[in-house]
LUMMI-20670 format. One line per field, with one value per atom (N, C-alpha, C): residue number from 1; residue in three letters; atom name; x, y, z. Coordinates in Angstrom, 3 decimals. Layout:
<sites>
pos = NUM	...
code = ala	...
site = CA	...
c1 = X	...
c2 = Y	...
c3 = Z	...
</sites>
This chain:
<sites>
pos = 1	1	1	2	2	2	3	3	3	4	4	4	5	5	5	6	6	6	7	7	7	8	8	8	9	9	9	10	10	10	11	11	11	12	12	12	13	13	13	14	14	14	15	15	15	16	16	16	17	17	17	18	18	18	19	19	19	20	20	20	21	21	21	22	22	22	23	23	23	24	24	24	25	25	25	26	26	26	27	27	27	28	28	28	29	29	29	30	30	30	31	31	31	32	32	32	33	33	33	34	34	34	35	35	35	36	36	36	37	37	37	38	38	38	39	39	39	40	40	40	41	41	41	42	42	42	43	43	43	44	44	44	45	45	45	46	46	46	47	47	47	48	48	48	49	49	49	50	50	50	51	51	51	52	52	52	53	53	53	54	54	54	55	55	55	56	56	56	57	57	57	58	58	58	59	59	59	60	60	60	61	61	61	62	62	62	63	63	63	64	64	64	65	65	65	66	66	66	67	67	67	68	68	68	69	69	69	70	70	70	71	71	71	72	72	72	73	73	73	74	74	74	75	75	75	76	76	76	77	77	77	78	78	78	79	79	79	80	80	80	81	81	81	82	82	82	83	83	83	84	84	84	85	85	85	86	86	86	87	87	87	88	88	88	89	89	89	90	90	90	91	91	91	92	92	92	93	93	93	94	94	94	95	95	95	96	96	96	97	97	97	98	98	98	99	99	99	100	100	100	101	101	101	102	102	102	103	103	103	104	104	104	105	105	105	106	106	106	107	107	107	108	108	108	109	109	109	110	110	110	111	111	111	112	112	112	113	113	113	114	114	114	115	115	115	116	116	116	117	117	117	118	118	118	119	119	119	120	120	120	121	121	121	122	122	122	123	123	123	124	124	124	125	125	125	126	126	126	127	127	127	128	128	128	129	129	129	130	130	130	131	131	131	132	132	132	133	133	133	134	134	134	135	135	135	136	136	136	137	137	137	138	138	138	139	139	139	140	140	140	141	141	141	142	142	142	143	143	143	144	144	144	145	145	145	146	146	146	147	147	147	148	148	148	149	149	149	150	150	150	151	151	151	152	152	152	153	153	153	154	154	154	155	155	155	156	156	156	157	157	157	158	158	158	159	159	159	160	160	160	161	161	161	162	162	162	163	163	163	164	164	164	165	165	165	166	166	166	167	167	167	168	168	168	169	169	169	170	170	170	171	171	171	172	172	172	173	173	173	174	174	174	175	175	175	176	176	176	177	177	177	178	178	178	179	179	179	180	180	180	181	181	181	182	182	182	183	183	183	184	184	184	185	185	185	186	186	186	187	187	187	188	188	188	189	189	189	190	190	190	191	191	191	192	192	192	193	193	193	194	194	194	195	195	195	196	196	196	197	197	197	198	198	198	199	199	199	200	200	200	201	201	201	202	202	202	203	203	203	204	204	204	205	205	205	206	206	206	207	207	207	208	208	208	209	209	209	210	210	210	211	211	211	212	212	212	213	213	213	214	214	214	215	215	215	216	216	216	217	217	217	218	218	218	219	219	219	220	220	220	221	221	221	222	222	222	223	223	223	224	224	224	225	225	225	226	226	226	227	227	227	228	228	228	229	229	229	230	230	230	231	231	231	232	232	232	233	233	233	234	234	234	235	235	235	236	236	236	237	237	237	238	238	238	239	239	239
code = met	met	met	ala	ala	ala	ala	ala	ala	asp	asp	asp	glu	glu	glu	ala	ala	ala	gly	gly	gly	ala	ala	ala	leu	leu	leu	leu	leu	leu	glu	glu	glu	gln	gln	gln	leu	leu	leu	val	val	val	thr	thr	thr	ala	ala	ala	glu	glu	glu	arg	arg	arg	ala	ala	ala	val	val	val	arg	arg	arg	asp	asp	asp	pro	pro	pro	ala	ala	ala	val	val	val	thr	thr	thr	gly	gly	gly	ala	ala	ala	glu	glu	glu	leu	leu	leu	ala	ala	ala	phe	phe	phe	met	met	met	gly	gly	gly	his	his	his	leu	leu	leu	gln	gln	gln	gln	gln	gln	leu	leu	leu	val	val	val	tyr	tyr	tyr	arg	arg	arg	arg	arg	arg	leu	leu	leu	ile	ile	ile	glu	glu	glu	arg	arg	arg	pro	pro	pro	asp	asp	asp	leu	leu	leu	arg	arg	arg	asp	asp	asp	ala	ala	ala	val	val	val	phe	phe	phe	ser	ser	ser	gly	gly	gly	ile	ile	ile	pro	pro	pro	gln	gln	gln	asp	asp	asp	leu	leu	leu	arg	arg	arg	asp	asp	asp	ala	ala	ala	ala	ala	ala	asp	asp	asp	leu	leu	leu	asn	asn	asn	ile	ile	ile	ala	ala	ala	ala	ala	ala	gly	gly	gly	ala	ala	ala	asp	asp	asp	leu	leu	leu	trp	trp	trp	leu	leu	leu	phe	phe	phe	gly	gly	gly	pro	pro	pro	val	val	val	arg	arg	arg	val	val	val	arg	arg	arg	gln	gln	gln	leu	leu	leu	pro	pro	pro	glu	glu	glu	trp	trp	trp	his	his	his	ile	ile	ile	ala	ala	ala	arg	arg	arg	ala	ala	ala	ala	ala	ala	pro	pro	pro	ile	ile	ile	asn	asn	asn	asp	asp	asp	leu	leu	leu	leu	leu	leu	arg	arg	arg	tyr	tyr	tyr	tyr	tyr	tyr	arg	arg	arg	glu	glu	glu	ala	ala	ala	glu	glu	glu	ala	ala	ala	glu	glu	glu	phe	phe	phe	gly	gly	gly	val	val	val	ala	ala	ala	trp	trp	trp	tyr	tyr	tyr	tyr	tyr	tyr	leu	leu	leu	ala	ala	ala	ala	ala	ala	ile	ile	ile	asn	asn	asn	leu	leu	leu	val	val	val	glu	glu	glu	thr	thr	thr	arg	arg	arg	met	met	met	gly	gly	gly	arg	arg	arg	ile	ile	ile	arg	arg	arg	gly	gly	gly	asp	asp	asp	ser	ser	ser	tyr	tyr	tyr	ala	ala	ala	gly	gly	gly	ala	ala	ala	gln	gln	gln	gly	gly	gly	pro	pro	pro	met	met	met	gln	gln	gln	phe	phe	phe	met	met	met	pro	pro	pro	ala	ala	ala	thr	thr	thr	trp	trp	trp	asp	asp	asp	met	met	met	tyr	tyr	tyr	gly	gly	gly	gln	gln	gln	gly	gly	gly	asp	asp	asp	ile	ile	ile	asn	asn	asn	asp	asp	asp	pro	pro	pro	his	his	his	asp	asp	asp	ala	ala	ala	ile	ile	ile	leu	leu	leu	ala	ala	ala	ala	ala	ala	gly	gly	gly	arg	arg	arg	tyr	tyr	tyr	leu	leu	leu	ser	ser	ser	ala	ala	ala	thr	thr	thr	gly	gly	gly	ala	ala	ala	pro	pro	pro	glu	glu	glu	lys	lys	lys	ile	ile	ile	glu	glu	glu	arg	arg	arg	ala	ala	ala	ile	ile	ile	trp	trp	trp	met	met	met	tyr	tyr	tyr	asn	asn	asn	his	his	his	asp	asp	asp	his	his	his	glu	glu	glu	tyr	tyr	tyr	val	val	val	asp	asp	asp	ala	ala	ala	val	val	val	met	met	met	lys	lys	lys	tyr	tyr	tyr	ala	ala	ala	glu	glu	glu	val	val	val	met	met	met	arg	arg	arg	ala	ala	ala	asp	asp	asp	pro	pro	pro	ser	ser	ser	ala	ala	ala	phe	phe	phe	arg	arg	arg	gly	gly	gly	tyr	tyr	tyr	tyr	tyr	tyr	gly	gly	gly	trp	trp	trp	gln	gln	gln	val	val	val	tyr	tyr	tyr	phe	phe	phe	ile	ile	ile	thr	thr	thr	ala	ala	ala	ser	ser	ser	gly	gly	gly	thr	thr	thr	phe	phe	phe	leu	leu	leu	leu	leu	leu	pro	pro	pro	glu	glu	glu	gly	gly	gly	trp	trp	trp	ser	ser	ser	asn	asn	asn	asp	asp	asp
site = N	CA	C	N	CA	C	N	CA	C	N	CA	C	N	CA	C	N	CA	C	N	CA	C	N	CA	C	N	CA	C	N	CA	C	N	CA	C	N	CA	C	N	CA	C	N	CA	C	N	CA	C	N	CA	C	N	CA	C	N	CA	C	N	CA	C	N	CA	C	N	CA	C	N	CA	C	N	CA	C	N	CA	C	N	CA	C	N	CA	C	N	CA	C	N	CA	C	N	CA	C	N	CA	C	N	CA	C	N	CA	C	N	CA	C	N	CA	C	N	CA	C	N	CA	C	N	CA	C	N	CA	C	N	CA	C	N	CA	C	N	CA	C	N	CA	C	N	CA	C	N	CA	C	N	CA	C	N	CA	C	N	CA	C	N	CA	C	N	CA	C	N	CA	C	N	CA	C	N	CA	C	N	CA	C	N	CA	C	N	CA	C	N	CA	C	N	CA	C	N	CA	C	N	CA	C	N	CA	C	N	CA	C	N	CA	C	N	CA	C	N	CA	C	N	CA	C	N	CA	C	N	CA	C	N	CA	C	N	CA	C	N	CA	C	N	CA	C	N	CA	C	N	CA	C	N	CA	C	N	CA	C	N	CA	C	N	CA	C	N	CA	C	N	CA	C	N	CA	C	N	CA	C	N	CA	C	N	CA	C	N	CA	C	N	CA	C	N	CA	C	N	CA	C	N	CA	C	N	CA	C	N	CA	C	N	CA	C	N	CA	C	N	CA	C	N	CA	C	N	CA	C	N	CA	C	N	CA	C	N	CA	C	N	CA	C	N	CA	C	N	CA	C	N	CA	C	N	CA	C	N	CA	C	N	CA	C	N	CA	C	N	CA	C	N	CA	C	N	CA	C	N	CA	C	N	CA	C	N	CA	C	N	CA	C	N	CA	C	N	CA	C	N	CA	C	N	CA	C	N	CA	C	N	CA	C	N	CA	C	N	CA	C	N	CA	C	N	CA	C	N	CA	C	N	CA	C	N	CA	C	N	CA	C	N	CA	C	N	CA	C	N	CA	C	N	CA	C	N	CA	C	N	CA	C	N	CA	C	N	CA	C	N	CA	C	N	CA	C	N	CA	C	N	CA	C	N	CA	C	N	CA	C	N	CA	C	N	CA	C	N	CA	C	N	CA	C	N	CA	C	N	CA	C	N	CA	C	N	CA	C	N	CA	C	N	CA	C	N	CA	C	N	CA	C	N	CA	C	N	CA	C	N	CA	C	N	CA	C	N	CA	C	N	CA	C	N	CA	C	N	CA	C	N	CA	C	N	CA	C	N	CA	C	N	CA	C	N	CA	C	N	CA	C	N	CA	C	N	CA	C	N	CA	C	N	CA	C	N	CA	C	N	CA	C	N	CA	C	N	CA	C	N	CA	C	N	CA	C	N	CA	C	N	CA	C	N	CA	C	N	CA	C	N	CA	C	N	CA	C	N	CA	C	N	CA	C	N	CA	C	N	CA	C	N	CA	C	N	CA	C	N	CA	C	N	CA	C	N	CA	C	N	CA	C	N	CA	C	N	CA	C	N	CA	C	N	CA	C	N	CA	C	N	CA	C	N	CA	C	N	CA	C	N	CA	C	N	CA	C	N	CA	C	N	CA	C	N	CA	C	N	CA	C	N	CA	C	N	CA	C	N	CA	C	N	CA	C	N	CA	C	N	CA	C	N	CA	C	N	CA	C	N	CA	C	N	CA	C	N	CA	C	N	CA	C	N	CA	C	N	CA	C	N	CA	C	N	CA	C	N	CA	C	N	CA	C	N	CA	C	N	CA	C	N	CA	C	N	CA	C	N	CA	C	N	CA	C	N	CA	C	N	CA	C	N	CA	C	N	CA	C	N	CA	C	N	CA	C	N	CA	C	N	CA	C
c1 = 81.347	82.485	81.600	81.800	81.497	80.004	79.845	78.514	77.219	75.911	74.568	73.978	74.298	73.905	74.722	74.167	75.450	76.090	75.338	76.041	77.119	77.176	78.072	79.142	79.025	79.946	80.524	79.850	81.299	82.017	81.722	82.433	83.595	83.555	84.108	85.405	84.673	85.698	86.362	85.969	86.914	88.209	87.599	88.218	89.687	89.215	90.079	91.006	90.677	91.234	92.661	92.014	93.163	93.667	93.455	94.976	95.331	94.985	96.358	97.508	96.710	97.825	98.484	98.416	98.648	100.189	101.144	102.761	102.633	101.843	101.766	100.901	99.868	99.379	99.790	100.545	101.456	100.733	101.683	101.629	99.873	98.987	97.692	96.792	96.975	96.160	95.967	97.015	97.188	96.705	96.924	96.212	95.121	94.272	92.572	92.289	93.293	92.176	92.353	93.172	93.414	92.250	92.186	90.682	89.752	89.364	88.057	87.909	89.073	89.081	88.582	89.282	88.679	87.237	86.776	85.633	84.484	84.652	83.898	83.470	84.642	84.761	83.747	83.937	83.142	81.648	81.449	79.784	79.396	80.518	79.402	79.449	79.914	80.271	78.812	78.448	77.448	75.880	75.948	74.761	74.825	74.862	75.066	73.939	73.220	72.012	72.314	73.376	74.990	75.295	75.730	76.602	76.789	75.817	75.334	75.455	74.930	74.877	76.458	76.669	78.305	78.935	79.102	80.010	79.822	78.608	78.211	79.084	79.520	80.227	81.536	82.228	83.298	84.326	85.346	86.306	86.519	86.876	87.790	89.169	90.093	91.029	91.222	90.199	90.036	89.239	88.774	87.903	88.225	89.347	89.836	90.393	90.875	91.103	90.006	88.873	87.536	87.240	86.897	86.278	87.510	88.520	89.673	89.427	89.061	88.683	87.216	86.636	85.421	85.475	85.642	85.404	87.206	87.878	88.498	88.175	87.258	86.559	85.907	84.948	84.020	84.140	85.398	86.141	86.464	86.855	87.307	85.992	84.908	83.695	83.096	83.353	83.178	84.387	85.318	86.693	86.455	86.105	86.133	85.660	86.267	86.065	84.525	83.765	82.234	81.914	81.356	81.184	81.048	82.030	82.230	81.467	81.374	80.964	81.961	82.537	84.155	85.190	85.944	86.745	88.059	89.168	90.147	91.347	92.074	93.432	94.308	94.316	94.933	95.266	96.930	96.695	97.223	96.778	96.639	98.138	98.932	100.047	100.223	101.454	101.639	101.883	101.674	102.789	103.800	105.144	105.992	106.292	107.044	106.916	107.125	105.773	105.905	107.153	108.023	109.089	110.043	110.138	110.338	109.796	109.023	107.683	108.226	108.287	108.313	109.910	110.987	112.302	112.376	111.490	111.638	111.177	109.738	109.445	110.357	110.995	111.946	113.224	113.346	114.729	113.937	113.030	112.741	112.494	112.163	111.622	113.142	114.327	115.216	115.793	115.822	116.420	115.580	114.252	113.533	112.358	112.434	112.182	110.369	110.019	108.516	108.350	107.213	106.622	106.405	107.061	106.980	105.383	104.659	103.143	102.180	103.021	102.488	102.376	103.446	104.110	103.083	103.097	102.348	101.036	100.149	98.686	98.484	99.720	99.186	99.865	100.649	100.836	99.669	99.240	97.995	96.855	96.617	95.034	95.584	96.336	97.192	96.844	97.349	97.662	97.454	97.153	96.735	98.324	99.206	100.643	101.703	100.856	101.507	100.705	99.530	99.258	98.535	98.220	97.340	98.724	98.864	99.893	99.228	98.817	98.719	98.364	98.052	98.015	97.164	96.836	95.473	94.663	93.177	92.601	93.382	93.842	95.094	96.155	96.628	97.663	99.451	98.728	99.714	100.131	101.735	102.080	102.605	102.684	103.850	102.792	103.308	102.702	102.428	103.249	102.925	102.114	101.840	101.051	101.983	102.825	103.653	102.874	101.974	102.450	103.808	103.894	105.837	106.347	105.254	106.202	106.945	106.421	106.315	107.667	107.541	108.379	110.054	109.646	111.179	111.540	110.680	111.665	112.202	111.315	111.350	111.761	111.504	111.963	113.633	114.002	115.089	115.216	115.688	115.372	114.086	113.342	112.381	111.143	109.921	108.782	107.809	108.410	107.892	108.164	109.476	109.917	109.712	108.786	108.794	109.273	110.759	111.998	111.812	112.262	112.508	111.111	110.041	108.686	108.369	108.421	108.914	109.448	110.686	111.363	110.925	110.413	110.607	109.504	108.340	107.846	107.781	108.914	109.283	109.800	110.418	111.181	110.101	109.426	108.178	108.024	106.792	106.398	107.361	108.793	109.655	109.584	109.607	109.976	108.554	107.761	106.041	105.983	106.552	106.157	106.056	106.264	106.456	108.196	107.897	107.063	105.807	106.196	105.645	104.462	104.461	103.409	102.662	102.888	102.475	100.776	99.864	98.573	98.672	99.476	99.458	100.341	101.502	102.409	101.616	100.214	99.434	98.404	98.297	97.450	97.879	99.293	99.782	100.192	100.115	100.084	99.292	97.643	96.106	95.357	95.375	94.153	92.615	92.852	91.396	91.318	90.676	90.115	89.382	89.154	88.617	89.998	90.758	91.887	92.891	93.139	94.164	93.781	92.255	91.397	92.164	91.460	91.446	93.489	94.109	95.482	95.731	95.107	95.641	95.258	94.016	93.307	93.850	93.962	95.099	96.597	97.259	98.438	98.147	97.341	97.173	96.814	96.261	96.533	97.167	98.352	99.917	100.270	99.938	101.103	101.137	99.660	98.777	99.440	99.464	99.885	100.312	101.691	102.450	102.046	101.487	100.943	100.023	98.831	97.564	98.338	99.717	100.357	100.056	100.123	100.170	98.666	97.335	95.934	95.784	96.635	96.252	97.037	98.174	99.196	97.948	97.039	96.037	95.339	94.752	93.639	93.438	92.921	92.808	92.035	92.133	91.579	90.095	89.319	88.095	88.034	87.308	86.912	84.960	84.508	82.738	82.878	82.359	81.501	79.727	79.319	78.242	77.210	77.532	76.789	77.700	78.125	78.440	79.914	80.264	81.493	82.203	83.905	84.681	85.412	85.536	87.008	87.785	89.323	90.322	91.355	91.307	92.384	93.958	94.711	95.903	95.919	96.794	96.912	95.865	94.702	93.837	94.744	94.026	94.110	92.947	92.762	92.392	92.896	93.893	94.401	93.780
c2 = 96.859	95.959	95.506	96.644	95.805	95.457	94.574	94.067	95.030	94.746	95.577	95.129	93.564	92.857	92.649	92.628	92.434	91.576	90.126	88.973	89.039	89.279	89.666	90.717	91.444	92.500	92.177	91.543	90.861	89.843	88.884	88.000	88.956	89.526	90.690	91.548	91.973	92.784	91.629	90.270	89.202	88.980	88.691	88.240	89.212	90.514	91.243	91.717	91.867	91.743	90.739	89.749	88.634	88.712	88.682	89.045	89.973	91.256	92.281	91.945	90.858	90.424	89.472	88.723	87.263	87.301	87.383	87.441	86.981	85.834	84.987	85.593	86.635	87.202	88.768	88.475	89.943	89.950	91.205	91.806	92.195	91.718	92.389	91.790	90.488	90.555	90.935	91.656	92.278	93.352	94.140	95.880	95.236	94.023	93.922	94.038	92.737	93.475	94.537	95.171	96.701	97.782	97.611	98.384	97.780	96.362	96.144	96.431	96.437	96.667	98.243	98.702	100.114	100.542	99.653	99.669	99.383	98.512	98.219	98.805	99.474	100.639	101.804	101.988	103.370	103.284	101.255	101.429	101.326	100.844	101.092	102.244	103.337	104.661	105.049	104.872	105.304	104.758	103.611	102.777	102.445	103.308	103.013	101.496	101.776	100.611	99.242	99.347	97.742	97.220	98.636	98.301	97.587	97.753	96.757	95.228	94.996	93.607	92.941	94.089	93.916	93.669	94.371	94.551	93.284	93.123	92.175	90.846	90.416	89.305	89.196	90.547	90.521	89.764	88.952	88.146	88.981	88.507	89.316	90.050	89.145	89.523	90.592	90.953	92.342	92.945	93.259	94.325	95.255	95.581	96.548	97.316	96.995	97.714	97.563	97.041	97.682	98.736	98.860	99.926	101.121	100.992	102.120	102.678	101.615	102.078	102.497	102.500	102.913	104.104	104.435	105.902	106.671	106.475	107.671	107.303	106.606	106.825	108.220	108.013	108.477	110.473	110.679	111.874	111.858	111.441	112.125	112.484	111.757	112.155	113.417	113.869	115.283	116.064	115.476	116.413	117.063	116.089	116.464	117.954	118.466	119.548	119.721	120.808	120.764	120.035	119.516	118.733	120.076	119.905	120.969	120.332	120.848	120.801	119.969	120.046	120.059	118.997	117.882	116.861	118.036	117.656	118.532	118.590	119.401	119.696	118.616	117.647	116.580	115.763	114.770	113.691	112.548	111.881	110.218	109.532	109.203	108.433	107.209	106.336	105.183	106.022	104.841	105.448	104.775	104.940	104.598	103.408	102.610	100.778	101.094	99.868	99.828	99.482	99.108	98.603	100.120	100.959	102.127	102.924	103.007	103.925	103.461	102.326	102.132	102.263	102.122	102.421	103.848	104.728	106.284	106.968	105.932	106.037	105.576	104.495	104.428	105.483	106.122	106.446	107.928	108.617	109.716	109.379	108.348	107.772	107.975	107.430	106.783	108.425	109.627	110.584	111.626	111.666	112.429	112.287	111.443	110.495	110.099	110.071	110.423	108.752	107.822	106.509	106.381	105.737	105.250	105.702	105.044	104.544	106.105	107.207	108.135	108.880	109.053	109.136	108.604	107.073	106.340	106.797	107.246	107.631	108.805	110.223	111.234	110.977	110.425	110.102	109.684	108.484	107.934	108.782	109.476	110.314	111.923	112.164	113.540	113.015	112.381	112.030	110.336	109.516	107.878	107.959	107.563	107.603	108.267	108.951	109.778	109.795	109.187	109.174	110.415	111.131	112.548	112.988	113.572	115.126	116.233	117.140	118.168	119.270	120.401	121.122	120.686	121.127	120.981	122.321	122.308	123.775	124.752	124.433	125.420	126.071	124.976	125.455	124.298	123.307	122.491	121.584	121.365	120.280	119.237	118.416	117.289	115.642	114.840	113.682	113.523	114.464	114.835	116.499	117.090	118.018	119.463	119.754	120.745	122.594	123.183	124.725	125.226	125.631	126.290	126.566	127.813	128.327	127.575	126.769	125.566	124.725	124.645	123.637	124.512	125.789	126.660	126.199	126.592	126.317	124.505	123.758	122.146	121.463	121.810	120.452	121.023	119.832	119.670	118.761	119.344	118.853	119.079	118.219	118.167	117.665	119.354	118.734	117.661	117.198	116.204	115.014	115.040	113.221	112.915	111.701	111.094	110.984	110.398	110.298	111.571	113.082	114.202	114.557	114.478	114.936	114.395	112.887	112.214	112.325	113.070	113.483	115.009	115.453	116.885	116.808	116.000	115.706	115.491	114.626	114.186	115.240	115.650	116.828	118.281	118.358	119.510	118.776	117.828	117.006	117.024	116.863	116.922	118.360	119.122	120.460	121.056	120.618	120.723	119.847	119.195	118.490	117.103	116.617	114.949	114.288	113.360	112.338	112.588	113.123	113.645	114.029	114.910	115.869	115.337	114.184	113.615	114.228	114.464	114.871	116.762	117.369	118.554	118.786	117.909	118.301	117.739	117.060	116.286	117.571	118.425	119.230	120.529	120.702	121.595	121.388	120.106	119.786	120.199	120.131	120.244	120.687	121.888	122.573	121.828	120.779	120.499	119.117	119.278	118.060	116.548	116.679	115.261	114.975	115.602	114.932	114.752	114.971	114.465	113.221	113.242	111.695	110.712	110.964	109.809	109.738	110.662	110.262	109.042	109.876	108.922	107.385	107.445	106.251	104.988	105.470	104.717	104.457	105.353	105.135	103.947	104.303	102.971	101.765	101.491	100.220	99.900	100.535	99.699	99.221	100.203	100.483	98.901	98.374	97.463	96.080	96.603	95.206	96.088	96.072	96.846	96.250	95.112	94.494	95.233	95.991	96.478	97.813	97.765	99.014	98.180	96.514	96.896	97.178	97.040	97.284	98.839	99.720	101.018	101.396	100.682	101.101	100.757	100.119	99.646	100.422	101.574	102.356	102.733	103.228	104.404	105.555	106.656	107.948	108.166	108.317	109.137	110.344	110.848	111.995	112.453	112.933	113.698	114.774	115.116	116.008	115.878	116.899	117.668	116.366	115.653	114.830	113.339	113.132	111.499	111.912	110.404	109.742	109.421	110.097	109.402	108.737	107.072	106.782	107.375	108.285	108.543	107.783	106.465	105.371	106.120	105.012	105.853	105.756	107.083	107.283	108.615	108.584	110.026	111.165	112.170	113.375	114.266	116.083	116.656	117.652	117.985	119.057	119.942
c3 = 88.682	89.071	90.719	91.501	92.947	92.855	93.553	93.528	94.321	93.226	94.267	95.575	95.408	96.794	98.138	99.290	100.553	100.415	100.155	100.233	99.004	97.881	97.190	97.375	97.695	98.352	99.486	100.271	101.667	100.988	99.994	99.445	98.625	97.890	96.940	98.109	99.170	100.239	101.163	101.222	101.852	100.641	99.574	98.707	98.267	98.166	97.838	98.514	100.150	101.207	101.364	101.536	101.409	100.504	99.441	97.924	97.994	98.305	98.501	99.604	100.340	101.459	101.245	100.495	100.018	98.791	99.284	98.193	97.383	97.391	95.798	95.231	95.085	94.175	93.818	92.464	91.908	90.753	90.145	88.742	88.126	87.070	86.886	88.254	88.625	89.208	90.608	90.979	92.293	91.973	90.806	90.510	90.281	89.719	89.739	91.103	92.248	93.310	94.423	94.148	94.739	93.996	93.001	92.653	92.337	92.881	93.158	94.868	95.311	97.137	97.276	96.130	96.375	95.684	95.057	94.518	95.352	96.400	97.324	98.181	98.621	99.457	99.192	97.824	97.623	97.295	96.819	96.744	98.216	99.442	100.613	100.817	100.398	100.928	100.770	98.979	98.199	98.864	99.723	99.702	101.032	101.598	103.416	103.747	103.050	103.147	103.248	102.515	102.461	104.066	104.631	105.171	106.634	106.949	108.440	107.634	107.031	106.609	106.020	105.133	105.044	106.250	107.141	108.336	109.333	109.314	110.540	109.820	108.759	108.116	107.726	107.889	107.759	109.082	108.562	109.476	109.890	111.733	112.837	112.565	111.695	111.325	110.174	109.624	108.617	108.900	110.395	110.778	110.866	111.970	111.779	110.588	109.736	108.591	107.585	107.405	106.939	107.382	108.436	109.294	109.338	109.204	109.098	107.566	106.306	105.126	104.787	105.562	105.011	105.750	106.673	107.639	107.175	106.387	105.868	104.062	103.605	102.703	102.810	104.072	104.057	104.791	105.070	105.242	104.484	102.947	102.026	101.335	101.408	100.610	101.164	102.576	102.733	102.323	102.195	102.521	100.782	99.965	98.211	98.037	96.275	96.355	95.846	95.779	95.797	93.724	93.910	92.476	91.102	90.352	89.688	87.895	87.183	85.545	84.971	85.010	83.830	84.880	83.903	84.530	84.548	85.219	85.672	84.604	84.785	83.201	84.107	83.529	84.553	83.419	83.615	82.767	83.988	83.587	84.095	84.014	84.638	84.076	85.418	84.279	85.390	86.364	88.002	89.159	88.885	89.631	89.929	90.320	90.210	90.601	92.138	92.606	94.105	94.655	94.244	95.375	95.089	94.323	94.314	95.261	95.131	96.411	97.782	98.212	98.949	99.577	98.744	98.887	99.511	98.458	98.933	100.146	100.552	101.513	103.340	102.682	103.297	103.926	102.845	102.789	103.351	103.009	104.110	105.324	105.942	107.451	107.800	106.998	107.662	108.190	107.185	107.320	107.819	108.234	109.112	109.964	110.386	111.484	110.913	109.944	109.745	109.240	109.787	109.696	107.616	106.888	106.210	105.641	106.431	106.274	106.222	107.148	106.831	105.555	104.537	103.260	102.378	102.565	101.819	101.719	102.901	103.160	102.396	102.539	101.830	100.415	99.679	98.518	97.920	98.078	98.457	97.846	98.881	99.320	97.933	97.971	97.041	95.628	95.170	93.882	93.373	94.079	93.507	93.439	94.429	94.347	93.279	92.481	91.477	90.569	90.336	88.722	88.046	89.432	88.613	88.711	87.173	86.984	86.560	87.194	87.099	88.260	88.098	89.654	90.193	91.370	91.615	92.015	91.993	91.795	92.648	93.943	94.097	94.140	93.291	92.618	92.840	93.729	94.195	93.192	93.132	92.309	92.389	91.597	91.889	92.588	92.990	93.589	94.931	95.662	96.613	97.182	95.894	95.734	97.045	96.513	97.115	96.433	97.129	96.437	96.327	94.902	94.949	96.003	96.655	97.805	99.070	99.057	100.083	99.621	98.396	97.770	97.829	97.368	97.796	98.768	99.940	101.252	101.561	100.723	101.787	100.729	99.192	98.094	97.607	97.472	96.361	95.155	94.144	92.911	92.298	91.433	91.054	91.478	91.631	92.233	91.907	90.524	89.819	89.826	90.753	90.930	92.066	91.861	93.455	94.228	93.917	95.007	95.951	94.723	95.204	96.332	96.035	96.040	97.718	97.851	98.724	99.905	99.217	100.762	101.265	100.442	100.373	101.649	101.515	102.515	103.411	103.749	105.112	105.472	105.109	105.281	106.091	105.192	105.699	106.872	106.922	108.324	109.290	109.075	110.014	110.744	110.149	110.402	111.045	110.871	111.324	112.663	112.629	114.638	114.329	113.199	112.855	113.906	114.214	114.259	115.995	116.750	117.787	117.589	117.115	116.624	115.161	115.030	113.691	113.157	113.534	113.332	112.964	113.708	113.726	112.500	111.859	111.003	109.781	109.537	108.312	108.401	109.874	109.425	108.934	108.977	108.582	106.519	106.137	105.114	104.987	104.839	104.082	105.650	105.407	106.962	106.692	106.766	106.826	107.467	108.287	109.462	109.060	108.032	107.339	106.354	105.934	105.365	106.217	107.322	108.381	108.822	108.919	109.991	108.606	107.557	106.338	106.368	106.004	106.465	107.606	108.313	109.590	109.808	108.971	108.896	108.465	107.229	105.994	106.226	107.091	107.985	108.652	109.458	110.730	109.718	108.871	108.298	107.954	107.516	106.854	107.785	109.162	110.096	110.586	111.125	111.532	110.363	108.904	108.486	107.059	106.819	105.681	104.374	104.316	103.301	102.141	103.261	102.933	102.117	101.388	100.700	99.661	99.345	97.773	97.108	98.074	97.598	97.695	98.156	97.857	96.692	96.155	95.402	93.594	94.327	92.981	92.783	93.648	93.464	92.805	91.886	90.562	90.917	89.458	89.910	89.412	90.639	89.665	90.372	89.772	89.785	89.714	90.836	90.566	90.416	89.312	88.868	89.180	88.579	88.810	88.019	86.559	86.427	86.487	87.275	87.706	87.732	88.204	88.774	87.412	87.568	86.115	86.249	86.177	86.400	85.362	85.625	85.177	84.432	83.430	83.763	83.402	83.410	82.779	81.426	81.064	79.957	79.739	80.714	80.233	80.599	79.881	79.275	79.199	79.748	79.669	78.944	77.709	77.455	76.541
</sites>
């Protein structure tokens, strides 16, 4: 879906970035544009030879977000697991409604002082807003990926429920230094500097323009193996 030529890729990037910020774009069109945005940034990570030509043409009002998105994606490319040969034991589900997630983030922000966009960025990176159902390789669970022992300390309710998990994330981040030491708190959440950097960058995009969340909400689940990268669509399961 993403173009292979710099001019067309630039046009796709600008179209998608503008669309996800347009409140008139909703429903299936918004989901399509969010996915297109994701694919464009993936292509730019995979094809560094196209980056200079594309980025030289990005309008100034979109440049900061584009810079952060490509940098965060590159961080996660480095952070990602060693390429395995088998697809994970996951089920890919529909994300909770966008307005519900925003309400949960705001509730956690009000209760624990952790800005909503950090919670959204963690939710995005960990499970694509809760689409990934299944344990991580380390044994983390639920839409915010808690280890069971950590959940026992900070969770209340159901580890797989987005509301309960997001509030637990706010509770945990607050206990580990947020909001004053948010980077330290995110590092405590996941001990990897590339992970922390990516979460901070996605959060900054949403802090600067909260409507950017609408694009991230449409990002889909891709999994890298030794034989290639696979889209795991809604309903996919590897039982």
